[in-house]
C-alpha positions in Angstrom: 0.0 -53.7 4.3 -1.6 -50.3 3.8 -2.7 -50.4 7.4 0.8 -50.9 8.5 2.1 -48.1 6.4 -0.6 -45.8 7.7 0.2 -46.8 11.3 4.0 -46.3 10.6 3.3 -42.9 9.1 1.1 -41.9 12.0 3.7 -43.1 14.5 6.4 -41.1 12.6 4.3 -38.0 12.7 3.7 -38.5 16.4 7.4 -39.0 17.1 8.4 -35.9 15.1 5.7 -33.8 16.8 7.0 -34.8 20.2 10.6 -34.2 19.2 9.6 -30.8 17.9 7.7 -30.0 21.2 10.8 -31.1 23.2 13.0 -29.0 21.0 10.7 -26.0 21.4 10.6 -26.5 25.2 14.4 -26.7 25.3 14.6 -23.5 23.3 12.3 -21.8 25.8 14.5 -23.0 28.6 17.6 -21.8 26.9 16.0 -18.4 26.4 15.0 -18.2 30.0 18.6 -19.1 31.0 19.8 -16.2 28.8 17.6 -13.8 30.7 18.7 -15.3 34.1 22.3 -14.7 33.1 21.4 -11.1 32.1 19.9 -10.5 35.5 23.0 -11.9 37.2 25.4 -9.9 35.0 23.3 -6.7 35.8 23.6 -7.4 39.5 27.3 -8.1 39.3 28.0 -4.9 37.4 25.9 -2.9 40.0 28.1 -4.4 42.8 31.4 -3.8 41.0 30.8 -0.5 39.0 27.8 1.1 40.7 24.2 1.7 40.0 24.6 4.4 37.4 26.8 2.3 35.2 24.8 -0.9 35.6 21.4 0.6 35.0 22.6 2.5 31.9 24.6 -0.4 30.4 21.6 -2.8 30.6 19.0 -0.2 29.4 17.7 0.0 25.9 18.1 3.6 24.5 14.4 4.2 25.1 14.1 2.3 28.4 11.7 3.6 31.1 12.0 3.1 34.8 9.3 3.9 37.4 10.5 5.1 40.8 9.3 7.1 43.8 5.9 8.7 43.6 5.3 7.0 40.3 7.9 9.1 38.5 8.9 7.9 35.1 12.5 8.3 34.1 12.8 7.8 30.3 15.9 7.2 28.3 19.3 5.7 28.9 20.9 9.1 29.7 18.2 10.1 32.2 18.4 6.7 33.9 22.2 7.1 34.3 21.7 10.6 35.7 19.0 9.4 38.1 21.4 6.7 39.5 24.3 9.1 39.7 22.7 10.8 42.7 24.7 10.7 45.9 22.2 8.3 47.5 23.2 5.6 45.0 27.0 6.1 45.2 27.5 3.4 47.9 24.2 1.5 47.4 24.1 -2.2 46.7 21.2 -4.2 45.4 20.4 -7.8 45.5 17.6 -9.6 43.6 16.7 -12.9 42.1 13.9 -13.5 39.6 11.1 -15.6 40.9 9.7 -16.0 37.4 11.1 -15.6 34.0 9.0 -15.8 30.9 10.0 -15.4 27.3 7.8 -14.9 24.2 7.6 -17.8 21.8 9.6 -15.9 19.2 12.3 -15.0 21.7 12.1 -11.3 21.3 10.5 -10.2 24.6 10.9 -11.4 28.2 9.8 -10.4 31.6 11.0 -11.2 35.1 9.8 -10.4 38.6 10.8 -11.2 42.1 12.0 -9.6 45.3 14.8 -7.1 45.7 16.8 -5.5 48.5 18.6 -2.2 48.3 21.2 -1.5 51.0 22.1 2.2 51.6 24.9 3.4 53.8 24.4 6.9 55.2 27.0 9.5 56.0 27.7 8.2 59.5 28.0 4.6 58.3 24.5 3.2 59.2 23.1 0.8 56.7 19.4 0.9 55.8 17.7 -1.9 53.8 14.7 -1.4 51.6 12.8 -4.3 50.2 10.3 -4.6 47.4 9.2 -6.4 44.3 10.7 -5.7 40.9 9.3 -6.3 37.4 11.6 -6.0 34.4 10.7 -6.3 30.7 13.6 -7.3 28.4 13.8 -6.9 24.7 16.2 -8.6 22.3 18.1 -5.9 20.4 19.0 -6.1 16.7 22.6 -7.2 17.6 21.1 -10.2 19.6 21.7 -8.7 23.1 19.0 -8.3 25.7 18.3 -4.9 27.2 15.6 -3.9 29.6 12.9 -1.5 28.3 10.9 -1.3 31.6 12.0 -1.6 35.2 
């Protein structure tokens, strides 16, 4: 009888462990989906309201972006100012994360993948630039996700 109780207890522990692992995995998948939705909302806002509005809305107050010649633009206001330049007034961007990873505690995440910027010059010619992006996301105190590095 004690052997059966032991085996039953062992089986119960095993079952609970596997349920917990599945629950944890599901949570990670849900977190990754939150980040995917943030990336899509970011891109949608860029298309509808422009780069300056999108990049400042999704930025944490102390966010940093790295651009041409390894320039660092630090802070939400500086990022908005950078994307307010005439070059970005009619620019569109497209991207899709190839990888999304989230910390086990759900407070940090990163994405990377390929992007395309489409710029229209003053005579109507469109130029496309391609590259690879990496974004680091941080959960804010209010529960929202903002990027801290792009």
